[in-house]
PLY file of the C-alpha trace (Angstrom):
ply
format ascii 1.0
element vertex 387
property float x
property float y
property float z
element edge 386
property int vertex1
property int vertex2
end_header
12.17 97.71 91.95
12.21 93.90 92.42
10.22 93.91 95.61
7.48 95.96 94.17
7.26 93.68 90.84
6.92 90.69 93.04
4.39 92.03 95.36
2.09 92.97 92.37
2.80 89.52 90.90
1.85 87.99 94.26
-1.26 89.62 94.58
-2.35 89.19 90.83
-1.76 85.33 91.11
-2.92 84.61 94.50
-5.21 87.58 95.32
-4.94 90.02 98.44
-4.11 88.75 101.81
-3.62 90.04 105.28
-0.57 88.28 105.96
2.71 90.20 105.23
4.87 89.42 102.22
8.54 88.79 102.98
11.37 88.86 100.35
14.55 86.51 100.20
17.51 86.20 97.75
19.97 83.39 97.28
23.08 83.68 94.68
24.20 81.03 92.28
27.84 80.37 92.38
30.66 80.21 90.36
33.46 77.66 91.14
36.88 79.22 90.57
38.51 75.82 90.92
38.17 72.34 92.60
35.65 70.53 90.11
34.21 67.06 90.82
35.93 66.81 93.99
33.10 68.01 96.48
31.78 64.53 96.66
35.45 63.04 97.00
36.32 64.72 100.19
38.32 67.59 98.66
38.74 71.33 98.82
36.75 73.56 96.51
36.85 77.15 95.96
33.48 78.43 95.01
32.11 82.16 95.24
28.54 83.30 95.17
27.92 85.62 92.20
25.55 88.40 91.60
22.97 86.34 89.80
20.04 85.68 92.46
17.03 83.52 92.90
14.55 86.02 94.49
11.54 84.78 96.11
8.40 86.62 97.66
6.77 84.41 100.13
3.56 84.73 102.67
1.94 82.50 104.89
-1.25 80.44 104.04
-3.96 79.59 106.64
-4.17 75.96 105.48
-1.78 73.05 104.51
-1.18 74.08 100.71
2.06 75.05 99.25
1.76 77.11 96.02
4.56 77.69 93.68
4.80 80.07 90.77
7.66 81.44 88.73
7.86 84.84 86.71
9.24 82.94 83.62
6.87 79.94 83.82
3.69 81.54 84.70
1.63 78.62 85.80
1.07 77.62 89.81
2.21 74.41 91.17
0.11 73.39 94.15
1.02 70.86 96.68
-0.47 69.39 100.22
2.42 69.86 102.61
1.08 66.43 104.19
1.78 64.82 100.88
4.71 65.89 99.59
5.98 62.43 98.52
3.63 62.58 95.70
5.19 65.49 93.81
8.59 64.11 93.17
8.43 63.75 89.42
7.07 67.41 88.86
8.70 69.05 85.89
9.14 72.29 87.99
8.84 72.63 91.73
10.21 69.35 92.94
13.35 70.94 94.22
11.25 73.33 96.41
8.79 70.72 97.65
11.98 68.34 98.50
13.41 71.24 100.49
10.03 71.45 102.48
9.79 67.76 103.01
13.33 67.65 104.44
12.52 70.56 106.74
9.55 68.65 108.28
11.61 65.38 108.19
14.11 67.35 110.61
11.22 68.33 112.95
11.18 71.82 111.88
7.69 72.95 112.10
6.28 74.88 109.00
2.89 75.31 107.11
1.26 76.38 104.24
2.93 79.25 102.05
2.57 81.15 98.58
5.80 81.48 96.61
6.60 83.74 93.78
10.14 82.97 92.23
12.21 85.38 90.17
15.17 83.39 88.96
17.88 85.04 87.42
20.60 82.39 87.56
20.64 80.84 84.27
18.95 77.19 84.28
21.22 74.33 83.36
24.25 76.53 82.90
26.47 74.84 85.72
25.88 78.02 87.97
23.74 76.17 90.48
20.29 77.52 89.74
19.00 74.59 91.72
21.07 75.27 94.52
19.82 78.90 94.54
16.33 77.72 94.50
16.98 75.25 97.33
18.66 77.33 99.60
16.08 80.28 99.21
13.38 78.03 99.44
14.76 76.48 103.00
15.90 80.17 104.16
12.41 81.84 103.20
10.31 79.02 105.00
12.36 78.74 108.28
12.49 82.52 108.59
8.69 82.78 107.88
7.94 80.29 110.38
10.24 81.94 112.99
13.04 79.23 113.10
16.59 80.70 113.08
18.63 77.86 111.38
22.18 77.92 110.89
23.03 78.46 107.18
25.41 75.58 107.21
22.64 73.28 108.67
20.34 75.15 105.47
22.97 73.90 103.08
23.03 70.30 104.28
19.28 70.15 104.44
19.27 71.23 100.85
21.71 68.70 99.67
19.86 65.92 101.36
16.78 66.96 99.56
18.45 66.96 96.39
20.01 63.28 97.04
16.46 61.84 98.47
13.73 63.64 96.64
15.25 64.67 93.09
17.68 61.68 92.88
20.99 63.66 92.19
24.03 62.57 94.47
25.12 66.20 94.70
28.06 67.03 96.63
27.90 70.11 99.19
29.66 72.78 97.54
26.78 74.46 95.55
24.37 74.60 98.58
27.17 75.79 100.84
28.35 78.60 98.49
24.79 79.74 98.05
24.08 79.83 101.81
27.31 80.92 102.94
29.07 83.49 100.35
30.48 86.63 101.21
30.94 89.72 99.10
34.42 90.16 97.68
35.40 86.52 98.90
35.65 83.02 97.52
35.39 80.13 99.98
38.23 77.63 100.49
36.08 74.71 101.75
37.14 71.15 103.07
34.02 69.25 101.88
34.85 66.32 104.06
34.93 68.29 107.42
32.90 71.42 106.27
35.77 73.57 107.72
35.86 76.81 105.58
37.73 79.96 105.10
36.82 83.24 103.37
39.77 84.21 100.95
39.64 87.72 99.48
39.76 87.60 95.74
41.52 90.79 94.53
41.84 90.69 90.65
42.69 94.42 90.32
42.56 95.17 86.75
40.77 91.64 85.80
37.00 90.74 85.79
35.34 87.47 86.04
33.62 86.52 82.91
31.36 83.52 82.72
30.59 82.14 79.20
27.40 80.06 78.81
27.47 77.49 76.09
23.70 77.10 75.85
23.87 73.80 75.24
20.62 72.12 76.89
21.45 69.50 79.57
19.99 68.15 82.81
22.18 67.45 85.67
19.84 64.50 86.58
20.23 62.95 83.15
23.95 63.48 82.83
26.76 61.26 83.48
27.25 62.84 86.89
26.20 59.97 88.93
28.06 57.67 86.68
31.26 59.71 87.30
30.71 59.50 91.23
30.24 55.65 91.01
33.55 55.37 89.20
35.39 57.53 91.85
33.74 54.92 94.56
34.98 51.92 92.66
38.64 53.66 92.06
38.53 54.38 96.10
37.73 50.82 97.10
40.79 49.40 94.96
42.99 52.02 96.45
41.90 51.14 99.92
43.64 47.72 99.30
46.90 49.35 100.04
45.69 52.47 102.12
42.67 51.07 104.05
42.77 53.97 106.51
41.78 56.57 103.71
38.15 57.37 103.36
38.17 59.80 100.48
40.05 60.01 97.12
41.23 63.49 98.38
42.88 62.12 101.28
45.52 60.49 99.01
48.73 62.59 98.26
50.04 62.34 94.52
52.82 59.85 95.80
50.23 57.70 97.64
48.35 57.45 94.30
51.24 56.34 92.36
51.74 53.62 94.89
48.27 52.16 94.62
47.10 53.17 91.27
47.95 49.63 89.79
45.31 48.42 92.39
42.56 50.17 90.42
41.31 47.51 87.80
39.26 49.69 85.65
41.41 52.30 83.44
38.51 54.77 83.45
38.16 54.69 87.27
41.90 55.07 87.42
41.72 58.31 85.35
38.83 59.69 87.76
40.86 59.19 90.65
44.17 60.91 89.06
42.00 63.99 88.47
40.49 63.99 91.96
43.82 63.70 93.85
45.57 66.11 91.50
42.65 68.68 91.32
42.65 68.75 95.18
46.43 69.64 95.38
45.77 72.29 92.52
42.88 73.96 94.87
45.62 74.48 97.58
48.40 75.44 95.38
46.13 77.96 93.62
44.91 79.54 96.96
48.66 79.75 98.05
49.23 81.93 94.92
46.10 84.26 95.48
47.33 84.97 99.20
50.59 86.02 97.34
48.53 88.27 95.07
49.91 86.25 92.26
47.05 86.19 89.78
49.22 84.66 87.13
50.11 81.50 88.76
46.38 81.34 90.09
45.10 81.26 86.70
47.47 78.89 85.60
46.07 76.47 87.89
42.58 77.07 86.28
44.13 76.10 82.96
45.59 72.94 84.08
42.04 72.12 85.81
40.34 72.26 82.52
42.89 69.96 80.70
42.32 67.44 83.66
38.68 67.71 83.42
38.71 67.43 79.66
41.30 64.64 79.43
40.96 62.62 82.91
37.49 63.18 84.24
36.05 63.53 80.58
33.41 65.76 81.50
33.93 68.72 79.18
32.44 68.60 75.52
33.15 70.54 72.27
31.33 73.37 73.32
33.36 74.03 76.65
36.29 73.30 74.76
35.72 76.04 72.14
34.91 78.54 74.45
38.02 77.67 76.95
40.67 77.13 73.85
39.51 80.55 72.34
39.92 82.43 75.52
43.41 80.94 76.07
44.20 82.59 72.63
43.14 85.92 73.68
46.22 88.27 74.81
44.46 89.55 77.95
43.13 86.56 79.36
45.05 84.91 82.30
43.01 81.59 82.60
40.01 79.90 81.68
38.27 76.77 82.67
34.85 74.84 82.45
33.15 75.26 85.62
30.29 73.06 86.98
29.39 69.57 86.35
30.10 69.72 82.63
28.62 68.23 79.45
27.48 71.82 78.85
27.06 74.73 81.06
29.75 77.36 81.73
33.16 78.50 81.43
35.02 80.94 83.80
37.67 83.46 82.47
39.67 86.05 84.28
39.92 88.92 81.81
41.63 92.16 81.84
38.55 94.72 82.66
39.55 96.81 79.79
39.63 94.18 77.10
36.12 92.51 78.29
34.13 93.97 75.43
36.57 92.79 72.99
36.85 89.30 74.60
33.02 88.81 74.39
33.13 90.03 70.71
35.78 87.85 69.57
34.79 84.59 71.55
31.15 85.30 70.23
32.15 85.21 66.82
34.40 82.09 67.06
31.47 80.14 68.75
28.79 81.04 66.50
31.05 80.12 63.56
31.70 76.66 64.83
28.48 75.73 66.61
25.74 77.95 64.64
24.22 79.46 67.68
25.31 82.04 70.17
27.14 81.72 73.64
25.96 83.93 76.46
28.29 86.26 78.64
28.05 87.53 82.08
30.61 89.91 83.87
30.15 88.75 87.47
30.86 90.19 90.75
31.30 88.19 93.96
28.36 88.59 96.23
26.94 87.51 99.79
24.76 84.56 100.22
21.13 84.17 101.12
19.49 86.68 102.90
16.32 88.68 103.52
15.84 91.59 101.41
0 1
1 2
2 3
3 4
4 5
5 6
6 7
7 8
8 9
9 10
10 11
11 12
12 13
13 14
14 15
15 16
16 17
17 18
18 19
19 20
20 21
21 22
22 23
23 24
24 25
25 26
26 27
27 28
28 29
29 30
30 31
31 32
32 33
33 34
34 35
35 36
36 37
37 38
38 39
39 40
40 41
41 42
42 43
43 44
44 45
45 46
46 47
47 48
48 49
49 50
50 51
51 52
52 53
53 54
54 55
55 56
56 57
57 58
58 59
59 60
60 61
61 62
62 63
63 64
64 65
65 66
66 67
67 68
68 69
69 70
70 71
71 72
72 73
73 74
74 75
75 76
76 77
77 78
78 79
79 80
80 81
81 82
82 83
83 84
84 85
85 86
86 87
87 88
88 89
89 90
90 91
91 92
92 93
93 94
94 95
95 96
96 97
97 98
98 99
99 100
100 101
101 102
102 103
103 104
104 105
105 106
106 107
107 108
108 109
109 110
110 111
111 112
112 113
113 114
114 115
115 116
116 117
117 118
118 119
119 120
120 121
121 122
122 123
123 124
124 125
125 126
126 127
127 128
128 129
129 130
130 131
131 132
132 133
133 134
134 135
135 136
136 137
137 138
138 139
139 140
140 141
141 142
142 143
143 144
144 145
145 146
146 147
147 148
148 149
149 150
150 151
151 152
152 153
153 154
154 155
155 156
156 157
157 158
158 159
159 160
160 161
161 162
162 163
163 164
164 165
165 166
166 167
167 168
168 169
169 170
170 171
171 172
172 173
173 174
174 175
175 176
176 177
177 178
178 179
179 180
180 181
181 182
182 183
183 184
184 185
185 186
186 187
187 188
188 189
189 190
190 191
191 192
192 193
193 194
194 195
195 196
196 197
197 198
198 199
199 200
200 201
201 202
202 203
203 204
204 205
205 206
206 207
207 208
208 209
209 210
210 211
211 212
212 213
213 214
214 215
215 216
216 217
217 218
218 219
219 220
220 221
221 222
222 223
223 224
224 225
225 226
226 227
227 228
228 229
229 230
230 231
231 232
232 233
233 234
234 235
235 236
236 237
237 238
238 239
239 240
240 241
241 242
242 243
243 244
244 245
245 246
246 247
247 248
248 249
249 250
250 251
251 252
252 253
253 254
254 255
255 256
256 257
257 258
258 259
259 260
260 261
261 262
262 263
263 264
264 265
265 266
266 267
267 268
268 269
269 270
270 271
271 272
272 273
273 274
274 275
275 276
276 277
277 278
278 279
279 280
280 281
281 282
282 283
283 284
284 285
285 286
286 287
287 288
288 289
289 290
290 291
291 292
292 293
293 294
294 295
295 296
296 297
297 298
298 299
299 300
300 301
301 302
302 303
303 304
304 305
305 306
306 307
307 308
308 309
309 310
310 311
311 312
312 313
313 314
314 315
315 316
316 317
317 318
318 319
319 320
320 321
321 322
322 323
323 324
324 325
325 326
326 327
327 328
328 329
329 330
330 331
331 332
332 333
333 334
334 335
335 336
336 337
337 338
338 339
339 340
340 341
341 342
342 343
343 344
344 345
345 346
346 347
347 348
348 349
349 350
350 351
351 352
352 353
353 354
354 355
355 356
356 357
357 358
358 359
359 360
360 361
361 362
362 363
363 364
364 365
365 366
366 367
367 368
368 369
369 370
370 371
371 372
372 373
373 374
374 375
375 376
376 377
377 378
378 379
379 380
380 381
381 382
382 383
383 384
384 385
385 386
């Protein structure tokens, strides 16, 4: 049992203590549709998945934060009063950034010992970083007796990633990890943070995530570049529509009316993706409400084409997985998910054919790339909680 294992590791690494150990868990997420629009004021449709970052935590009687991960096996130690010094850590900066942000918000916390067991695949596009951030924030606030709203937890984690880690992420990943609900995806308006749980009833189909296993770092990718291109496009489009504050505020007709205002052709393509992807999210959810899984999955396919051709965040590895999936007879839809340039795809596969799907795609991928992809059959889970 995970709690027993982490309790033993806690005592082995840090020694015995009279302070009680508590356990918390936050999930990774898969974004079913609505990619690269959470920072453009659009609608996204993520779901928490049953791949978790689990933490054991207990108080210390001093001002030290100690971090240890079961897969890294070394201790990161930081003074809670000097967190600014640790921004460039190879591992641990996400957690320390969250703790710093809690303190900046006036939330009183102190020393603590952490043991992390991370089963969200790192660098996969399934938001391992958001899961780590959210479980850190929730565990620290609960440990020190603060009942913080989970949406506020998500916002604190996003701000930590912006200001401490230096990645201008949107709110979707942290929101899904904090607010996930079993059996439901979240229709989230990233501009207003209004949200609605939408039941995902796939009947005879399953969610299969395929991991390219291509090494990438979100902070080193072109994520910030794409965000900047969107900002430039918006500024140009505001020449005709000054009242619009986000790309996803535009209808497609309005985009057509002002697209010639956009000076840079790349920026024009980024804007077209954002506008159309936002509309695809809303249309796909309408299909899901009608239990029209086939139409829902057609929007997933269109999303990948747009991400590949207009937003240009796909790559050879992702395209192999998606295009191979499209050729399988029992696959309704497939697309890249996450920031891109590697990471994962999400496919809706007939449950009885999942094993055949994995075998076939594995062979194709290995023949072309020379190394293996990984596959996860996922269920939709709850968000962060104490266990």
